[in-house]
Each structure stands twice: as C-alpha cells, then as structure tokens.
N, C-alpha and C positions, 0 to 999 in steps of 0.2 A: 059927466058921463061915467057910468059904472065901468069898473075894470072887468075885463073878460075873465071868466072863471078859469083857474088853472086846470089844464088837462091832466087827468090821472094817467099814469103809465099803464099800458095794457097788462092785464093779468096773465101771468105765465100759465100755460096749459099744464094740467096735471101730467106727470110722467107715467108712462105705461109701466106695469109691474116688471116687465123684462128690462126696461131701461133703468128702473130703480135698482134692480139687481146688478146690472152691469156697472153702474156708478159705484155701488157699495163694494163690489169686488175690486174695482180699480183702487179705491182708497184702502181697502183691506190689505192689498198686496203692497202698497206703499208703506203701510204701517208695519207689515211683517219684515220688510227690508230695513226700516229705520223707525223705531218706535218713538223716539224723542228727537226729531230734527230741530236744529237750531240755526240761527244766522251764522254765516261764516265771517262776519265782522267781529273783530276782537273788542271787547269792552269789559269793564270791571264794575260799573255802577250805572244807574239810570242816566246820569249826566254824560258819561262817556259813550253810552249807547246812543243817546240823542245826537251827540256831536258826530259820531261815526256814521250814523244813518244820514244825517244832513250832508256830510261830506261825500257820501256815496252816490249822490245824484249825478247821473251821466259820467260815472266813474266805476271802475271795477273794485270788487271787495279786496282783491290782492293789492291794488295800488293804495287803497285807503288804509289797509292794515300796515303796509310798509311805512306810510306817513305817520299814523297814530302810534306806532311802536315807539318812535322817538318823542312825539308830541306829548303823549300821556305820561312819560317819565318826568316831564317838566311841568305839565299842567293837566291835572285830572280832576280839578274842581272848578266851579264857576269863579271863585276868588282868584285862583292861580291863572285861569284863562284870561280874566279881565286884566290882571296885572301884566300879563304878557302883551296885551294890546294887539291891534291889527298888524302893526309893523313887525312885532315879534312873532306873531302867529304865521304870517305869510311864508317865511322860509321853510317851515315844517310841511306845509301843504302845497307848495309851488308846483309839485309834480302832478297835482290833481286838477282836472278841468274846472274852470270857473272859480279858481281859488281866490281871486280878489273879492268877488261877491260872497263866497262862502266864509271868508275871514271876517268880513263885515258882519254877517249874520251871526256867526258863532260868538263874537264879542258882544253884539247887541243882546243876544239871548242870555248870555252869561250875566250881563248887567241886570236884566229883568229878573232873572232867578234870584239874584242877591237882593234887589230892591223890593220885590213883591212876594217872594216865596222863601225867604230866609236861606237861600242857597240850595233849596231842594227842588227837584223836578216835579211839577204837578202832574199827576198821573190820571188826569181827566181829559177826555178828548178835546173839549172846547178850549181849555187852557193851554194844552199842548199845541194845538193848531194855531193859536194866537201868537206863538213865539216866532221871531224872525227866522225864516228859512225852514220852518216846520209846517208843511202843508198836510193835507189829509193822508197822503201816502206815507209820509214819514211817521206821522202819529200812529197810523195803523200798524206799521212795522214795530214800533216801540211797544205799544200796548199789547200786541199779539206776542211778541218775543218774551215779554215779562209775564205773560199769561194773565193779563188783567182784563182784556176784552178780545173775544174772538174777532178776527179781522183777516181779510184776504186782500193784501195790497197787490195790485195788478201791475207788474212791470212787463218788459218785453218777453221775458221767459214765460211768465204765467199766461200772458195773452196768447202766445203761440201754442203752448201746450193745451190750454183750454179749448182752442179751436180744433187742433188736430185730434184731440180725444173726443170731440163732439160734446163737450161739456157746456159750451156757449157758442152762440153765433153773434154775440154782441159786437157792435162796430166801434165802441169806445171802451176804455178801461173801466169806467163807471158801470157800463152795461154788463161787462164781463164779471165784474165784482158782484153785482146784484144777482146774476145767474148762479155764480158759484156759491154764494151765501145761501141761496134757495135750495141747492141740491146736495151740498156736502152734509153728511150726517153730523148732527150737533156735537157728539163727543169728539169729532175729528177736526172741527173748525179751527182750533188754535194751531193745528199742525199742518193743515192743508196748504197754507201759504208756502211753507218751507218745502214740502214735498214737491209741489209744482215747480218752484224755482229750481230746486236741485235737479229735478228730472229734465227741465229745459236746459240747464247749464251743462249737464254731463251726458245725457242720453238723447233726449229729443232736441238736439241742437238744430240751429237754423238751416244750414245748407245740406248736410248729410246726416240725418238722424240715424242713430245706431239701433235700428229696429231689431237687429239680431241679438242685442243685449238688453232689450226692453222687457221689463217684467210684466207689462200689460199689452204687449204687441197683439195678442189674440183678441183683445177687447177694443182695439183701436180702429175706427172707421177710416183712418187715413193711411193705414199701413200699405195698402196696395199702390199708393202714389210714389212710394220710395223703394220698396223691395223689388229687386231684380232690375233696377235702373242701371 
C-alpha cells in the first residue's frame, strides 16, 4: 500500500504594503536602540557557548552565568570538562534545574568533540544538533550568536512578543519561527532573535508589560489590552 503523500504547509499570504512597513519600522526601532544585540550568557569560545546554552534550558541566564563563572575557571575546553567528569561537574551546576541530566549531556558531548572533532565544536547545524543535549533550539542560538547562520530560536519571550506584536499567530514554536523567518528583513535576521528576547525580558513582560516604555507601542495591536488597566 502506497504511503500517503505528505501535506505541504499552507502558503503564507503576502503581506499588505502597510503591514510590511509596520514590521520594517518595528525592527528599525529595535536596531536604533541596540545595533548589535548579543546573548546575555557569558562565554569565551564556541565550546563554552554550547555548554552555556545547553545549561540554560529551563533556567535563567543569571543562574547559568553564576554557575559558569566558577565552572569555566576550572574547565573551559572539552578535555578539561571530560577530565572533570559528571561527579566533578555536578557541584558547579547543582543550582540549575535538571542539573543531573545536563551534567551527563555536557560530559557526553565533550567526549564526542574530542573523539570525532579533535576537540573543536562543529559549526554545522546537523552536527551540532547530533550532540547530546543540543537540539534545534540550542543549535539555532549558537549558530545565530556566532553569526554563522541566521536563526530565530523561539523561547517563551519570543513566542509572547511575536503574538503581541502581531508578527505571528502560530500555535507552536516551530510555526512562530517559520513566520518570523518569513517576515523579518534579511539584513536583520541574525539580530532579531536577541531583540525579541530582550524586549520580552525587560519591556514586554508577561504579566504587566511596560507599554509606557515600549519603543514600538504605537505599532502594537495589543497595546489596548494593557494600557489603562
């Protein structure tokens, strides 16, 4: 019996010129406020970036930076991390959620980097995503932060901001990512991820968004939901 043909995702309707102009203005203002946004995770190399991003799953950047400040003084290469081992790594990251699983993954990926890549982090998506504890989202963050591949990793901040600003109505992170990649101007794609995260982290917060301080409030279709409440 023949397998049913895969359904193609519905084609996105072309944006009206006014909507294109609105979106372009949103990102132009983000760029004017911060021309070169970067991750708030501290790192010194592709390896420490991969480790920091992997540790940040379901944890705050502040908590990860506090842990890695001590950890990276002791082990900032795959060789040093492997020598530390799971038992040695856990005390450094015990304050971070899911630290047992994360310790196992960090040691496993360190071993793979040594055995298969001469201790260097492969900066190709498929190879990165194959590392333990490094999924699509982590790979996207790493590749985008290093300006290797434009990517918009969708976390809770990006998901919320994209919906409030009317940039996506997607019900899943993957759908929101596809929408954003389709509408963000190409020259801005490597920075859009950070703009949206930072906007959601400090201005368009979950419970009481700071609309009075928002640089794009006049362009936001959700502003009326929060102003004057």
